[in-house]
C-alpha positions as a LaTeX table, in Angstrom:
\begin{tabular}{lrrr}
\hline
Residue & $x$ (\AA) & $y$ (\AA) & $z$ (\AA) \\
\hline
Met1 & 90.67 & 87.28 & 116.27 \\
Asp2 & 87.86 & 85.35 & 114.63 \\
Asn3 & 88.97 & 83.93 & 111.26 \\
Ser4 & 85.74 & 81.99 & 110.74 \\
Ala5 & 84.05 & 82.05 & 107.36 \\
Ser6 & 80.96 & 83.37 & 109.28 \\
Ser7 & 83.10 & 86.57 & 110.09 \\
Lys8 & 83.69 & 87.13 & 106.28 \\
Asn9 & 79.93 & 87.11 & 105.69 \\
Asp10 & 79.17 & 89.52 & 108.64 \\
Pro11 & 78.70 & 93.13 & 107.39 \\
Tyr12 & 79.56 & 94.30 & 110.96 \\
Ala13 & 82.61 & 91.97 & 111.39 \\
Ser14 & 85.19 & 94.80 & 111.52 \\
Leu15 & 83.09 & 96.79 & 114.03 \\
Arg16 & 83.56 & 93.99 & 116.57 \\
Phe17 & 87.19 & 95.08 & 117.11 \\
Pro18 & 87.23 & 97.90 & 119.68 \\
Glu19 & 90.47 & 99.51 & 118.25 \\
Phe20 & 89.01 & 99.69 & 114.92 \\
Asn21 & 86.09 & 101.70 & 116.18 \\
Tyr22 & 88.47 & 104.24 & 117.67 \\
Tyr23 & 90.08 & 104.34 & 114.13 \\
Leu24 & 86.64 & 105.06 & 112.66 \\
Val25 & 86.41 & 108.22 & 114.95 \\
Ile26 & 89.69 & 109.21 & 113.94 \\
Arg27 & 88.80 & 108.79 & 110.43 \\
Phe28 & 85.58 & 110.53 & 110.65 \\
Ala29 & 86.79 & 113.46 & 112.71 \\
Leu30 & 89.84 & 114.32 & 110.57 \\
Val31 & 87.65 & 114.25 & 107.31 \\
Phe32 & 85.08 & 116.17 & 108.99 \\
Ala33 & 87.35 & 118.80 & 110.14 \\
Leu34 & 89.14 & 119.03 & 107.05 \\
Ala35 & 86.14 & 119.11 & 104.73 \\
Met36 & 84.52 & 121.88 & 106.83 \\
Gln37 & 87.81 & 123.78 & 106.87 \\
Phe38 & 88.06 & 123.68 & 103.13 \\
Ala39 & 84.31 & 124.52 & 102.53 \\
Ile40 & 84.77 & 127.60 & 104.89 \\
Ile41 & 88.03 & 128.79 & 103.51 \\
Glu42 & 86.83 & 128.35 & 99.82 \\
Trp43 & 83.82 & 130.37 & 100.82 \\
Lys44 & 85.88 & 133.29 & 102.47 \\
Val45 & 88.51 & 133.24 & 99.59 \\
Tyr46 & 85.87 & 133.60 & 96.95 \\
Glu47 & 84.14 & 136.12 & 99.05 \\
Ile48 & 87.06 & 138.47 & 99.25 \\
Ser49 & 88.59 & 137.79 & 95.70 \\
Lys50 & 85.35 & 137.02 & 93.54 \\
Asp51 & 87.79 & 135.17 & 91.36 \\
Pro52 & 87.26 & 131.10 & 90.59 \\
Phe53 & 90.96 & 131.08 & 89.87 \\
Ser54 & 91.56 & 131.79 & 93.43 \\
Leu55 & 89.63 & 128.63 & 94.44 \\
Gly56 & 92.01 & 126.78 & 92.23 \\
Leu57 & 95.02 & 128.22 & 93.88 \\
Ile58 & 93.84 & 126.79 & 97.38 \\
Gly59 & 94.08 & 123.24 & 95.67 \\
Leu60 & 97.36 & 124.01 & 94.14 \\
Ala61 & 98.77 & 125.35 & 97.38 \\
Glu62 & 98.08 & 121.84 & 99.20 \\
Val63 & 98.94 & 119.55 & 96.36 \\
Ile64 & 102.42 & 120.74 & 95.79 \\
Pro65 & 103.93 & 119.61 & 99.00 \\
Ala66 & 101.52 & 116.51 & 99.15 \\
Val67 & 102.97 & 115.27 & 95.79 \\
Leu68 & 106.66 & 116.28 & 96.33 \\
Leu69 & 106.93 & 114.68 & 99.80 \\
Ala70 & 104.76 & 111.72 & 99.20 \\
Pro71 & 107.60 & 109.26 & 98.41 \\
Phe72 & 109.57 & 110.34 & 101.49 \\
Ala73 & 106.64 & 110.42 & 103.77 \\
Gly74 & 105.51 & 106.90 & 102.72 \\
His75 & 109.01 & 105.68 & 103.22 \\
Leu76 & 109.20 & 107.21 & 106.72 \\
Val77 & 105.67 & 105.76 & 107.71 \\
Asp78 & 106.85 & 102.37 & 106.80 \\
Lys79 & 109.87 & 102.63 & 109.01 \\
Arg80 & 108.03 & 104.24 & 112.18 \\
Glu81 & 105.16 & 103.23 & 114.32 \\
Lys82 & 101.99 & 104.26 & 112.68 \\
Arg83 & 99.88 & 105.60 & 115.79 \\
Gly84 & 102.64 & 107.88 & 116.85 \\
Met85 & 102.91 & 109.30 & 113.30 \\
Leu86 & 99.37 & 109.74 & 113.13 \\
Leu87 & 99.31 & 111.64 & 116.57 \\
Leu88 & 101.95 & 114.13 & 115.34 \\
Cys89 & 100.00 & 114.84 & 112.17 \\
Val90 & 96.89 & 115.49 & 114.36 \\
Ile91 & 98.74 & 118.05 & 116.39 \\
Ala92 & 100.10 & 119.72 & 113.27 \\
Tyr93 & 96.55 & 120.08 & 111.93 \\
Ile94 & 95.37 & 121.75 & 115.06 \\
Leu95 & 98.15 & 124.35 & 114.83 \\
Ile96 & 97.27 & 124.99 & 111.14 \\
Ser97 & 93.51 & 125.46 & 111.84 \\
Thr98 & 94.23 & 127.73 & 114.69 \\
Gly99 & 96.24 & 129.90 & 112.43 \\
Leu100 & 93.31 & 129.96 & 109.79 \\
Phe101 & 90.91 & 130.69 & 112.70 \\
Leu102 & 93.05 & 133.86 & 113.26 \\
Leu103 & 93.15 & 134.87 & 109.55 \\
Thr104 & 89.41 & 134.74 & 109.38 \\
Trp105 & 89.04 & 137.04 & 112.47 \\
Asp106 & 88.69 & 140.77 & 111.17 \\
Arg107 & 90.41 & 142.21 & 114.40 \\
Ala108 & 93.32 & 140.11 & 113.79 \\
Val109 & 93.93 & 140.97 & 110.13 \\
Ala110 & 92.76 & 144.56 & 110.59 \\
Gly111 & 95.26 & 146.71 & 108.56 \\
Leu112 & 96.35 & 143.94 & 106.30 \\
Ser113 & 95.68 & 143.98 & 102.53 \\
Thr114 & 93.47 & 141.32 & 100.99 \\
Lys115 & 96.33 & 140.05 & 98.98 \\
Leu116 & 98.32 & 139.47 & 102.03 \\
Val117 & 95.53 & 137.65 & 103.70 \\
Leu118 & 95.14 & 135.50 & 100.82 \\
Asn119 & 98.71 & 134.68 & 100.67 \\
Leu120 & 98.80 & 133.83 & 104.21 \\
Ile121 & 95.79 & 131.59 & 103.89 \\
Tyr122 & 97.55 & 129.77 & 100.94 \\
Ser123 & 100.68 & 129.42 & 103.02 \\
Leu124 & 98.78 & 127.54 & 105.80 \\
Val125 & 96.92 & 125.44 & 103.19 \\
Phe126 & 100.59 & 124.60 & 101.90 \\
Leu127 & 101.79 & 123.48 & 105.29 \\
Gly128 & 98.42 & 121.38 & 105.47 \\
Gly129 & 99.61 & 119.77 & 102.26 \\
Ile130 & 102.87 & 118.92 & 103.93 \\
Val131 & 100.94 & 117.17 & 106.83 \\
Arg132 & 98.72 & 115.39 & 104.48 \\
Ala133 & 101.67 & 113.76 & 102.80 \\
Phe134 & 102.27 & 111.80 & 106.09 \\
Thr135 & 98.59 & 111.50 & 107.35 \\
Ser136 & 97.38 & 109.53 & 104.28 \\
Pro137 & 99.95 & 106.50 & 104.61 \\
Ala138 & 99.91 & 106.57 & 108.31 \\
Asn139 & 96.02 & 106.32 & 108.20 \\
Phe140 & 96.13 & 103.49 & 105.43 \\
Ser141 & 98.88 & 101.64 & 107.18 \\
Leu142 & 97.30 & 101.79 & 110.58 \\
Leu143 & 93.95 & 100.13 & 109.32 \\
Ser144 & 95.55 & 96.84 & 108.25 \\
Leu145 & 97.05 & 96.37 & 111.78 \\
Leu146 & 93.66 & 96.64 & 113.48 \\
Val147 & 91.61 & 93.73 & 111.73 \\
Pro148 & 92.61 & 90.34 & 110.36 \\
Arg149 & 93.22 & 90.15 & 106.46 \\
Gln150 & 90.10 & 88.40 & 105.63 \\
Leu151 & 88.17 & 91.53 & 106.92 \\
Tyr152 & 90.08 & 94.20 & 104.88 \\
Ala153 & 87.37 & 94.59 & 102.34 \\
Asn154 & 84.83 & 95.02 & 105.18 \\
Ala155 & 87.15 & 97.31 & 107.05 \\
Ala156 & 87.70 & 99.43 & 103.89 \\
Thr157 & 83.94 & 99.77 & 103.39 \\
Trp158 & 83.47 & 100.94 & 106.92 \\
Ser159 & 86.55 & 103.16 & 106.84 \\
Thr160 & 85.42 & 104.93 & 103.55 \\
Ser161 & 81.92 & 105.10 & 105.21 \\
Ala162 & 83.18 & 107.09 & 108.15 \\
Trp163 & 85.17 & 109.18 & 105.67 \\
Gln164 & 81.81 & 109.96 & 103.68 \\
Ile165 & 79.99 & 110.70 & 106.83 \\
Gly166 & 82.66 & 113.36 & 107.62 \\
Gly167 & 82.53 & 114.50 & 103.94 \\
Val168 & 78.72 & 115.05 & 104.38 \\
Leu169 & 78.52 & 116.75 & 107.60 \\
Gly170 & 81.75 & 118.72 & 107.24 \\
Pro171 & 80.97 & 120.87 & 104.36 \\
Ala172 & 77.07 & 120.97 & 105.34 \\
Leu173 & 77.77 & 122.14 & 108.58 \\
Gly174 & 80.30 & 124.59 & 107.34 \\
Gly175 & 77.81 & 126.28 & 105.08 \\
Leu176 & 75.28 & 126.45 & 107.89 \\
Cys177 & 77.56 & 127.65 & 110.42 \\
Ile178 & 78.78 & 130.54 & 107.98 \\
His179 & 75.02 & 131.47 & 107.73 \\
Trp180 & 74.46 & 131.16 & 111.42 \\
Phe181 & 77.71 & 132.54 & 112.84 \\
Gly182 & 80.04 & 133.64 & 110.22 \\
Val183 & 83.35 & 132.53 & 108.98 \\
His184 & 85.35 & 133.31 & 111.97 \\
Trp185 & 83.54 & 131.36 & 114.59 \\
Ser186 & 82.91 & 128.43 & 112.13 \\
Met187 & 86.85 & 128.02 & 112.06 \\
Leu188 & 86.75 & 127.72 & 115.76 \\
Leu189 & 84.51 & 124.82 & 115.60 \\
Val190 & 87.04 & 123.06 & 113.19 \\
Val191 & 89.98 & 123.64 & 115.66 \\
Ala192 & 87.63 & 121.80 & 118.43 \\
Val193 & 86.74 & 118.88 & 116.17 \\
Phe194 & 90.41 & 118.36 & 115.51 \\
Leu195 & 90.76 & 117.54 & 119.18 \\
Ala196 & 88.51 & 114.33 & 118.94 \\
Pro197 & 91.19 & 112.17 & 117.28 \\
Leu198 & 93.57 & 112.96 & 120.11 \\
Tyr199 & 91.09 & 111.15 & 122.50 \\
Ser200 & 90.70 & 108.00 & 120.18 \\
Leu201 & 94.49 & 107.61 & 119.53 \\
Ile202 & 95.07 & 107.22 & 123.25 \\
His203 & 93.03 & 104.17 & 123.08 \\
Ile204 & 94.87 & 102.53 & 120.35 \\
Lys205 & 98.00 & 100.65 & 121.49 \\
Ala206 & 101.45 & 101.19 & 119.56 \\
Lys207 & 101.64 & 98.63 & 116.51 \\
Pro208 & 104.37 & 96.62 & 115.20 \\
Ile209 & 106.68 & 97.74 & 112.37 \\
His210 & 106.84 & 95.49 & 109.53 \\
Tyr211 & 109.47 & 97.28 & 107.62 \\
Lys212 & 112.31 & 95.02 & 106.09 \\
Ser213 & 115.24 & 96.95 & 104.62 \\
Gln214 & 117.02 & 93.81 & 103.58 \\
Gly215 & 120.21 & 95.93 & 102.74 \\
Glu216 & 118.48 & 98.03 & 100.41 \\
Ser217 & 119.74 & 101.50 & 99.76 \\
Phe218 & 117.89 & 104.74 & 100.77 \\
Leu219 & 116.85 & 105.42 & 97.14 \\
Asp220 & 115.59 & 101.78 & 96.59 \\
Gly221 & 113.50 & 102.03 & 99.73 \\
Leu222 & 112.13 & 105.37 & 98.60 \\
Thr223 & 110.99 & 104.23 & 95.00 \\
Lys224 & 109.91 & 100.68 & 96.02 \\
Gly225 & 106.25 & 101.79 & 96.24 \\
Met226 & 106.35 & 103.41 & 92.73 \\
Arg227 & 107.92 & 100.28 & 91.46 \\
Phe228 & 105.23 & 97.96 & 92.95 \\
Val229 & 102.35 & 100.07 & 91.70 \\
Trp230 & 103.99 & 100.09 & 88.16 \\
Gln231 & 104.53 & 96.39 & 88.15 \\
Thr232 & 101.00 & 95.55 & 89.61 \\
Lys233 & 98.67 & 96.64 & 86.81 \\
Val234 & 95.37 & 96.41 & 88.35 \\
Val235 & 96.58 & 98.70 & 91.06 \\
Leu236 & 98.06 & 101.12 & 88.46 \\
Gly237 & 94.94 & 100.88 & 86.36 \\
Ala238 & 92.67 & 101.69 & 89.29 \\
Met239 & 94.55 & 104.64 & 90.42 \\
Ala240 & 95.13 & 106.08 & 87.00 \\
Leu241 & 91.48 & 105.80 & 86.32 \\
Asp242 & 90.38 & 107.42 & 89.52 \\
Met243 & 93.02 & 110.27 & 89.24 \\
Phe244 & 91.95 & 111.30 & 85.82 \\
Ala245 & 88.34 & 111.09 & 86.72 \\
Val246 & 88.71 & 113.34 & 89.76 \\
Leu247 & 91.46 & 115.64 & 87.80 \\
Phe248 & 88.97 & 116.45 & 84.98 \\
Gly249 & 85.79 & 115.97 & 86.91 \\
Gly250 & 86.58 & 118.59 & 89.64 \\
Ala251 & 83.04 & 120.38 & 89.48 \\
Val252 & 82.91 & 120.43 & 93.22 \\
Ala253 & 86.04 & 122.89 & 93.56 \\
Met254 & 83.91 & 125.55 & 91.56 \\
Leu255 & 80.72 & 125.13 & 93.82 \\
Pro256 & 81.15 & 128.66 & 95.38 \\
Ala257 & 81.07 & 130.17 & 92.00 \\
Phe258 & 78.28 & 128.05 & 90.71 \\
Ala259 & 76.24 & 128.62 & 94.10 \\
Thr260 & 76.72 & 132.34 & 93.77 \\
Asp261 & 76.72 & 133.05 & 90.01 \\
Ile262 & 74.68 & 130.36 & 88.43 \\
Leu263 & 72.34 & 129.01 & 90.93 \\
His264 & 71.98 & 132.18 & 93.04 \\
Val265 & 71.92 & 130.62 & 96.47 \\
Asp266 & 73.42 & 131.66 & 99.82 \\
Ser267 & 75.78 & 129.94 & 102.09 \\
Met268 & 72.99 & 127.53 & 103.21 \\
Gly269 & 72.56 & 126.25 & 99.64 \\
Tyr270 & 76.27 & 126.09 & 99.25 \\
Gly271 & 76.47 & 123.97 & 102.04 \\
Leu272 & 73.84 & 121.48 & 100.66 \\
Leu273 & 75.58 & 121.30 & 97.34 \\
Arg274 & 78.95 & 120.67 & 99.09 \\
Ser275 & 77.45 & 117.90 & 100.93 \\
Ala276 & 75.39 & 116.28 & 98.03 \\
Pro277 & 78.33 & 114.15 & 96.60 \\
Ala278 & 79.10 & 112.85 & 99.99 \\
Ile279 & 75.58 & 111.96 & 100.84 \\
Gly280 & 75.36 & 109.92 & 97.75 \\
Ala281 & 78.49 & 108.02 & 98.50 \\
Leu282 & 77.49 & 107.49 & 101.97 \\
Ile283 & 74.26 & 105.67 & 100.67 \\
Thr284 & 76.48 & 103.53 & 98.53 \\
Met285 & 78.81 & 102.74 & 101.39 \\
Phe286 & 76.12 & 101.12 & 103.60 \\
Ile287 & 74.49 & 99.29 & 100.56 \\
Leu288 & 78.14 & 97.74 & 99.75 \\
Ala289 & 78.72 & 96.84 & 103.60 \\
His290 & 75.84 & 94.32 & 103.05 \\
Lys291 & 76.36 & 93.55 & 99.41 \\
Pro292 & 80.10 & 93.45 & 98.45 \\
Leu293 & 81.21 & 94.18 & 94.99 \\
Val294 & 82.49 & 90.61 & 94.13 \\
His295 & 81.18 & 89.91 & 90.69 \\
Lys296 & 83.01 & 91.60 & 87.86 \\
Pro297 & 84.12 & 94.64 & 89.99 \\
Gly298 & 86.30 & 96.06 & 87.42 \\
Ile299 & 83.52 & 96.35 & 84.87 \\
Lys300 & 81.33 & 97.96 & 87.62 \\
Leu301 & 84.35 & 100.41 & 88.41 \\
Leu302 & 84.49 & 101.56 & 84.82 \\
Ala303 & 80.72 & 101.82 & 84.60 \\
Ala304 & 80.64 & 103.96 & 87.67 \\
Val305 & 83.25 & 106.38 & 86.69 \\
Phe306 & 81.66 & 106.64 & 83.15 \\
Gly307 & 78.33 & 107.54 & 85.00 \\
Phe308 & 80.29 & 109.97 & 87.13 \\
Gly309 & 81.42 & 111.86 & 84.03 \\
Leu310 & 78.04 & 112.15 & 82.68 \\
Cys311 & 76.86 & 113.61 & 85.95 \\
Ile312 & 79.54 & 116.24 & 85.75 \\
Ile313 & 78.35 & 117.19 & 82.32 \\
Val314 & 74.83 & 117.46 & 83.45 \\
Phe315 & 75.72 & 119.53 & 86.50 \\
Gly316 & 77.70 & 121.91 & 84.42 \\
Leu317 & 74.67 & 122.45 & 82.26 \\
Ser318 & 72.28 & 122.94 & 84.99 \\
Thr319 & 70.68 & 126.17 & 86.18 \\
Ser320 & 68.23 & 124.49 & 88.57 \\
Phe321 & 69.29 & 124.24 & 92.13 \\
Ile322 & 67.08 & 121.04 & 92.70 \\
Leu323 & 68.63 & 119.37 & 89.61 \\
Ser324 & 72.11 & 120.31 & 90.60 \\
Met325 & 71.66 & 118.84 & 94.06 \\
Ala326 & 70.13 & 115.54 & 92.67 \\
Ile327 & 72.87 & 115.11 & 89.96 \\
Leu328 & 75.75 & 115.74 & 92.67 \\
Leu329 & 74.13 & 113.21 & 94.86 \\
Val330 & 74.17 & 110.64 & 91.94 \\
Ser331 & 77.72 & 111.40 & 91.28 \\
Gly332 & 78.48 & 110.86 & 94.81 \\
Ala333 & 76.83 & 107.32 & 94.82 \\
Leu334 & 78.90 & 106.36 & 91.70 \\
Asp335 & 82.13 & 107.81 & 93.02 \\
Gly336 & 81.59 & 105.94 & 96.24 \\
Val337 & 81.76 & 102.50 & 94.13 \\
Ser338 & 85.01 & 103.58 & 92.65 \\
Val339 & 86.48 & 104.59 & 96.29 \\
Ile340 & 85.38 & 101.08 & 97.67 \\
Ile341 & 86.87 & 99.09 & 94.79 \\
Arg342 & 90.15 & 101.14 & 94.83 \\
Gln343 & 90.51 & 100.89 & 98.57 \\
Thr344 & 90.01 & 97.25 & 98.65 \\
Ile345 & 92.39 & 96.62 & 95.78 \\
Leu346 & 95.12 & 98.35 & 97.82 \\
Gln347 & 94.51 & 96.55 & 101.09 \\
Leu348 & 94.53 & 93.14 & 99.38 \\
Lys349 & 97.34 & 93.60 & 97.00 \\
Thr350 & 99.77 & 95.55 & 99.04 \\
Pro351 & 102.34 & 93.65 & 101.35 \\
Asp352 & 102.49 & 94.75 & 104.95 \\
Asp353 & 106.17 & 96.33 & 104.78 \\
Met354 & 105.13 & 98.56 & 101.98 \\
Arg355 & 101.75 & 100.08 & 103.00 \\
Gly356 & 103.12 & 103.40 & 103.66 \\
Arg357 & 104.85 & 103.74 & 100.43 \\
Val358 & 101.98 & 102.48 & 98.26 \\
Ser359 & 99.55 & 104.54 & 100.03 \\
Ser360 & 101.73 & 107.46 & 99.17 \\
Val361 & 101.83 & 106.53 & 95.68 \\
Ser362 & 98.07 & 106.47 & 95.74 \\
Ser363 & 97.98 & 109.89 & 97.40 \\
Met364 & 99.87 & 111.26 & 94.46 \\
Phe365 & 97.55 & 109.56 & 92.03 \\
Val366 & 94.22 & 110.06 & 93.65 \\
Gly367 & 94.24 & 112.28 & 96.74 \\
Ser368 & 96.28 & 114.80 & 94.99 \\
Ser369 & 94.17 & 114.83 & 91.85 \\
Asn370 & 91.49 & 116.57 & 93.96 \\
Glu371 & 93.71 & 119.55 & 94.42 \\
Leu372 & 95.15 & 119.44 & 90.95 \\
Gly373 & 91.55 & 119.21 & 89.56 \\
Ala374 & 90.48 & 122.34 & 91.59 \\
Phe375 & 93.38 & 124.19 & 89.95 \\
Glu376 & 92.64 & 122.78 & 86.65 \\
Ser377 & 88.95 & 123.76 & 87.00 \\
Gly378 & 89.86 & 127.39 & 88.13 \\
Phe379 & 92.32 & 127.77 & 85.22 \\
Met380 & 89.86 & 126.52 & 82.72 \\
Ala381 & 86.99 & 128.55 & 84.24 \\
Arg382 & 89.20 & 131.70 & 83.69 \\
Ala383 & 90.25 & 130.68 & 80.27 \\
Ile384 & 87.13 & 129.38 & 78.68 \\
Gly385 & 84.25 & 130.26 & 81.16 \\
Leu386 & 82.79 & 128.46 & 84.42 \\
Val387 & 80.28 & 126.19 & 82.51 \\
Pro388 & 82.33 & 125.22 & 79.59 \\
Ser389 & 85.16 & 124.14 & 81.82 \\
Val390 & 83.11 & 121.84 & 83.93 \\
Val391 & 81.32 & 120.30 & 80.72 \\
Phe392 & 84.81 & 119.83 & 79.11 \\
Gly393 & 86.03 & 118.01 & 82.17 \\
Gly394 & 83.10 & 115.59 & 82.22 \\
Cys395 & 83.74 & 114.85 & 78.52 \\
Val396 & 87.41 & 114.06 & 79.14 \\
Thr397 & 86.44 & 111.69 & 81.98 \\
Leu398 & 84.35 & 109.90 & 79.61 \\
Gly399 & 87.24 & 109.43 & 77.12 \\
Val400 & 89.46 & 108.32 & 80.02 \\
Val401 & 87.07 & 105.51 & 80.92 \\
Ile402 & 86.65 & 104.30 & 77.17 \\
Thr403 & 90.41 & 104.23 & 76.95 \\
Thr404 & 91.05 & 102.20 & 80.19 \\
Tyr405 & 88.31 & 99.76 & 79.12 \\
Ile406 & 90.10 & 99.15 & 75.70 \\
Ile407 & 93.84 & 99.04 & 76.96 \\
Ser408 & 93.49 & 97.34 & 80.33 \\
Pro409 & 92.31 & 93.64 & 80.34 \\
Ala410 & 93.54 & 93.36 & 83.94 \\
Met411 & 90.70 & 95.98 & 84.85 \\
Arg412 & 88.31 & 94.09 & 83.07 \\
Lys413 & 89.04 & 90.76 & 84.71 \\
Leu414 & 89.46 & 92.18 & 88.09 \\
Asp415 & 88.86 & 89.80 & 91.01 \\
Leu416 & 88.50 & 91.14 & 94.77 \\
Lys417 & 88.39 & 87.70 & 96.41 \\
Pro418 & 90.98 & 87.84 & 99.26 \\
\hline
\end{tabular}
């Protein structure tokens, strides 16, 4: 491995490692398939229920197992070989997507009540949450085994870029496929995409296990990641900030309702709206690959999340499709800054033998906040109305940023130099 200073300054340094390129394919394919799957299922659920709260239940169904199993999953991932764990997760996703494919087939669900179909969909989403509890730490841990430490920040940028590309194409193609082929055949494409990571995983060798028990009890090993995050204030601050921003700024979860009832667009317009945040984030990723955030990254993180909150408020008040598209794109660009800084913090601050457990804590804080945010948005939409619920969430996000700035000097003084 090249440890020279020139490698540090090379924006494409991580891409010069073949296994990392296969990792990017895995990262892209998983996110693409899951994003497309959720876009299709959200559209289908709202189509048959006409209730924004039902969209929130999708998020709740996934977040419950993801949160409850996260400590155990991270502990198990640290003790096991990462590539093998990820392979099992991919196989499980293929089986779950096949089930959703069958549930969107009119001939397969003929004679079943709408309530039963919804409950079966929620059940499969619940199983997906179980799989996600193991996928996130396995994915995070594997990245650090593919490139040298001085390239962690660069690798995190490209990894997040692959994630955002999947986030762009997944929902966009999902909306277009619904428009062109219908929900059922769109889900078949999701199943096919999940086959791509299997091919890439074959080309990545098994990696060493860095887990060191040192005589610790099972409970100590299980909670070690939580203790590390609590004691490392900059990690805790970054996770908490992102969690509350996503939790209360979850406007994307209500997009089927906004597209249909506020903006009056069809499935194609929905797909464009769904992909707008990821397009903005993708632009940010490519910029930051060439111009890393090394000067006052903490202040930039706070500013980005504050801007994200403002975007959510404007989106909630907008009745123009073009303005809504534009503001979602900007919100994605600002969110991209947050994601890059948070991922770099985790890669640089986390010891090798704890990566699975710390990633699981991150999943509990941040990843699951997307689904909790969806549930919160759905609940608030039913309680106070669709538009007021989104505006309220944006205002809470602004309050969280201001509070973090005041009480977290570690965040204000954050330094990302490896």
